[in-house]
C-alpha angles and dihedrals in degrees: 000000000000117000115235131181123262118203122209125186114198121194119184108225118248086341106191093040093047091053090051092050090046091054093043109036089188088075096054115120091011133114100269131167128181107221137186120241115281089201091056093047092249092108101147136110110266096186137336136207121253095259088054092047091054088056088056102265111147136185112264094026115134114254094244090052091051090053091050094055093039115025095181093052115139109222118204126189115238123260104198096178088060093049092050088050093054091044092058092047092053092045089054088058092053089052090066088067103035147014097209108074124156118195118221099187124312099302103037133065138171113221124198116206128173114233138179108194123042138314092237094054108028096028095051094046093053093043093049090050092051091047093052092045093052093049094047097046103036107021091235127118125226135194116215131198118201121201150125092261139044092237097051090042089056092046089051094054088053094051101066123033145212118022098346144124125225125186122208108184134179087257099054107023091103093054094038105040108020094069093057123099112272087237089070090067116099114264095014100121131177095279094048091046091054091051091048094048090052086064095046094259103140105147137040086251090056089052093048092053096044121109104267090210088059091048090050091049093050100035105019120219089342089064092059090045093054091045088057091046092053091049095046092239102112096104097201108168125224105256121223117258093247092052113122117201117224108272111242097170141356120212146160130201140172142188106234120235088232134018115274116233108172137055090237090058089051091049089052094052094045093049091049092050090046090058089070094038091055092048090052091050090054091047092056092038091240138133129212115239093183138021129220128189131193123201127193116188127213094271090050096258107157129215131175132188136168140188138179120260117241086234133006106269145180093187114123089208094052094043092047090046092053090048091049093051087053089051093047093048098048113023113074097180104256087158136001115274122253106177138017135194127186123189136185104222135183090033124204134192113273093234095050113125117258127211108238129210140189098256106058124087099230092177091058091046090051092049089049089049092053090048091050090051092049092050093047090052093051094048090052090054102038108017137274096283097050091099128002140155115287091239089064095060121118130028109334119202091245127112115247099203090094091214087149090070092068110113112254127206117285126229124264116262124214 
């Protein structure tokens, strides 16, 4: 009998809250929410236990709103190192069953397993065994979707929670998935949902039966991608855990602990963010050919601008200076600034040849490159604050909880 590929999608239930309850048994069965720091302007619910969810607590809700709907809510601060630790343990369990495991954030993974019989029999058996093993060895519960595609496996893991297995096969995906709201499909966010609803596409089935040419006209290439998702014909493979997607941009952003009110404060934040950006460019052996900044004001108004660099660069100073020039040229301080992001875009290889001219001081740029390399080496050995620019001394208006360093879900690959 021919061997085909079985796709599992595993989703650890209420992950952050479950880890906290695992570490502190006194929290088990209670209304628990893991919340970002209000002082650091990250004051939202990151995840909540099922008793808290039943009271109306939702991910992304402001801390004060969560307390309003659930006055006896127990708020716990996040412990990201602990979540990463459990994530590695659970992933090691998956590795007993498959070599091809693709992370989708800390708490979700796609798993590709060859099979010979049927998804309903072999797929459910393997998924149930994984589910039991995770619960017995870690104390955490996991919902697993089993299917022939990544999209329907993901949909399956969302359909039944907690601690459950759902099978979406070639024989039942129309009856199982097509009746669900189109917003349940991966990568159909609120804006795309609104566009689809305007064209009377309310369910996944409506999307599957729509004219792909119209979807392409209305949504571009994403319309075709979503049409394939709905029909189970996308064919996106499960990528190996060590797979690294081509880097299209490298960025770093933060919500400031207080609103910024002067250009100098903005310069400090951009320069601090560029320290990390420069390190990551070196790590990937890339240069930034252009810079993009995003600005969010105190009332959550959002702005974004970009410009080419005079020369490809890894220098934190040069990247921050370009971003600061963008800010000075375009932001006229209608309101104080709440959050900033700076990105190096249009990357090139660090050894790519560069066209020279008569007006650039290449000796000075080479000296700066050597200094940046030396500083980067010292920071890797002794920590980020072992050496830093004088203008970044003192208390910067940036949160120190480092929640932005937590791995986020990767895009789909086709």
